[in-house]
N, C-alpha and C positions, 0 to 999 in steps of 0.2 A: 612833275608827274603826279597824278592823283589816282587813288585807288578807292574802290568801294566794294566791300564784302557785303553781300546780301544773303541772309539765311532765313529759314523758317523759324519764327519765334517759338512755335509749338515743338519743333524738333529740338531746339536749344533747351527748352524747359522740360523735355521728356514727356510731353503730353500725348505723344503718339504711341508710346509704349515700345518703341524700338530703341533699346539701350545702346546698340552699336552706332546707330545714326546720331543719337544724342551725344555720345562720347566724341565722335568725330566733329560734330557741329560745335561742341564746346571747345575742342582743340583749335578749330579754325578761329573762333572768336578770341581765345586766349592769345594765340599768335598775333592776330591782327591788333589787339590792344597793346601788346608789347611793341610791335612795329610802330604803331601810332605814337607811342611814348617817346621813341628815339628816331622818328622819321627824318628829322633834320640832318642826322649824321649820314644819311644815304641820299639826300637830295629829294625827298618826297615833299610835295607841297601840302598834301592832305591825305588822310585815310579815314573813310567813313565806314561805319558799321551799321547796317540797316537790318532790322528784324521785321520781316513781313508776315502778315497773316492772310488767310484766305479772304479774298474780296478786295485786297489792296490793289489799286490801279497800277500794277507793275512794280511798285515798291521802291522805285528809284528815289534816293535822297538827293544825289548830286549828279550822277552820270546816267543819262537817259539811254541805256542800252539794256535790252531785255532778251534773254534767250528763250526761244519757244521751240516746241517740237509738236509733231502730230501723233496723237495716240488714238488709233481707230479713226474716227471721223471728227475728232475734236482737237482743237489747238490747246496745248498745255504750256503754260508759262513756267519757267524754271524758278523755283524759290530759293535756290542755292547757286550763287555764282560770284566770281571775283572779276570786277571790271577794272581795267587799267587804261588811263588816258595819258599819252605822252605830251610833250610840249607843243607838238605840231597838231594836236587834236586827234591823232590816230587812236583807235580803241582796240584793245585786246580783251577778249572775254574768255574766262575759264569756267565752264559749268560743272566740271567733274571735281568732287571732293579731293581726290588724289592730287590733281593738278593744283588745286587751291592750296592745299597743305604744302606742296613742294615749293610753290612760289613764296608763300609766307615764311617758311623755314629758311629758304635761301636769303630772303631779306634779313632775317634774324642773324644768319651767318655773316652777312655783310656788315651789319651793325656791330656784331661781336668784334670784328676786325678793327673797328673805329673807336672802341671804348674799353675801359678796364672793368666796366660794370658787367655783372652776369645777366645776360638778357635771355638765357635759355628758357624755354617753356617745356615743362615735363608733359609730354604727350601721353594720352591713354594708350593702352596696348592696341586698341583698334586703329588709332591714328599712326602709331609707330609701324604697324603692319602695312598700312597704305603706302607709306613713303620708303619702306625698306627696299 
């Protein structure tokens, strides 16, 4: 199984001025980095973290799935999503930050069951509120 977390680089760095979105984006990256560190314990082949910026052609590093929506009369590509590919090539896409954090924290819980290492990530109050 492979995973790819795609996030907006500007949200992650706080350039948009939305402190809540920055905190949640940083939580997602911190969780993904920790899962990537211990991925072998839960049978993940790879976990990619891709930071996209406006103008990137989809932003896919490894898994070519892009979430889009229609806003007014324009197609808008999602800059935040978690893509999972299983061994059969089936793709699951999570475009909502709440779902992304839940998937990543569940992976961390599975890792915690397989090791004596502390793999917890301290989430921001905003991230904690999303998955509570």
